C-alpha positions as CSV (number, residue, x, y, z in Angstrom):
1,M,0.2,-15.8,-2.1
2,P,-1.1,-12.4,-3.2
3,T,-3.7,-12.3,-5.9
4,V,-4.0,-9.8,-8.8
5,E,-7.4,-8.6,-10.2
6,M,-8.0,-6.2,-13.0
7,T,-10.7,-4.5,-14.9
8,R,-12.2,-6.6,-17.7
9,H,-10.9,-4.4,-20.6
10,L,-7.4,-5.6,-19.9
11,Y,-8.3,-9.2,-20.8
12,R,-8.8,-8.0,-24.4
13,Y,-5.1,-7.4,-24.6
14,F,-4.1,-10.3,-22.3
15,P,-6.5,-13.2,-22.8
16,Q,-4.2,-15.6,-21.1
17,L,-5.1,-13.9,-17.8
18,E,-8.9,-14.2,-18.3
19,N,-10.9,-16.8,-16.2
20,R,-8.0,-17.6,-14.0
21,K,-6.9,-16.8,-10.5
22,I,-3.7,-14.8,-10.8
23,E,-1.5,-15.6,-7.8
24,V,2.1,-14.3,-7.5
25,T,4.8,-14.2,-4.9
26,A,4.6,-11.5,-2.3
27,G,7.0,-8.5,-2.6
28,S,6.9,-5.0,-4.0
29,V,4.3,-3.8,-6.5
30,A,7.1,-3.8,-9.1
31,E,7.8,-7.5,-8.3
32,V,4.1,-8.4,-8.5
33,L,3.8,-6.7,-11.9
34,E,6.9,-8.5,-13.2
35,A,5.4,-11.8,-12.1
36,V,2.2,-11.0,-14.0
37,N,4.4,-10.1,-17.0
38,A,6.0,-13.5,-16.9
39,I,2.5,-15.0,-17.3
40,A,1.4,-12.5,-20.0
41,P,4.5,-11.0,-21.8
42,G,4.0,-7.3,-22.6
43,F,1.7,-6.7,-19.6
44,T,4.1,-4.3,-17.9
45,D,4.5,-2.4,-21.2
46,Y,0.8,-1.6,-21.0
47,I,0.8,-0.7,-17.3
48,L,4.2,1.1,-17.1
49,D,5.7,3.9,-19.2
50,E,9.2,3.8,-20.7
51,H,10.7,4.8,-17.3
52,G,9.1,2.0,-15.4
53,T,6.6,4.4,-13.8
54,L,2.9,3.7,-13.5
55,R,1.2,5.2,-16.6
56,R,-0.9,8.3,-15.9
57,H,-4.2,6.7,-16.6
58,V,-3.6,3.5,-14.6
59,N,-4.3,3.1,-10.9
60,L,-3.2,0.4,-8.5
61,S,-4.4,-0.4,-5.1
62,I,-3.4,-3.0,-2.5
63,N,-6.6,-4.2,-0.9
64,D,-8.4,-0.9,-0.1
65,T,-5.3,1.4,-0.2
66,V,-4.2,3.2,-3.4
67,V,-0.5,2.7,-4.2
68,I,1.4,5.7,-3.1
69,D,4.7,5.2,-4.8
70,K,3.9,5.4,-8.5
71,K,7.5,5.9,-9.6
72,T,9.4,3.0,-8.1
73,L,6.4,0.9,-7.1
74,S,8.0,0.0,-3.8
75,D,4.8,-0.4,-1.8
76,R,4.8,-3.9,-0.3
77,V,2.2,-6.6,-1.1
78,Q,1.6,-9.0,1.8
79,D,0.9,-12.8,1.3
80,D,-2.9,-12.3,1.8
81,G,-3.1,-9.1,-0.2
82,T,-4.9,-8.3,-3.5
83,V,-3.5,-6.0,-6.1
84,Y,-6.2,-4.3,-8.1
85,I,-5.3,-2.7,-11.5
86,F,-7.7,-0.4,-13.1
87,Q,-7.8,2.5,-15.5
88,A,-8.3,6.0,-14.1
89,L,-11.2,7.9,-15.5
90,S,-10.4,11.3,-16.8
91,G,-11.8,13.9,-19.1
92,G,-14.8,16.1,-18.7
């Protein structure tokens, strides 16, 4: 089963995810995020915009590869994969 890891600041909003191994069923990135949302309702509202697209200041990677499809989130996550969720740094 794939695992999901995220930056620590997200636990402030979703404490039910803290200190646990987050394992979900393999599938598309969209399906993985929905599985996390089932554990922590509201999670996808924080990660995705009103169109279901990855928010501008959020990045996702599968293992060492940044997710390419940020609109439909169709990139596939394999059984042994890890999805990393982190906020993009911006500003100057």
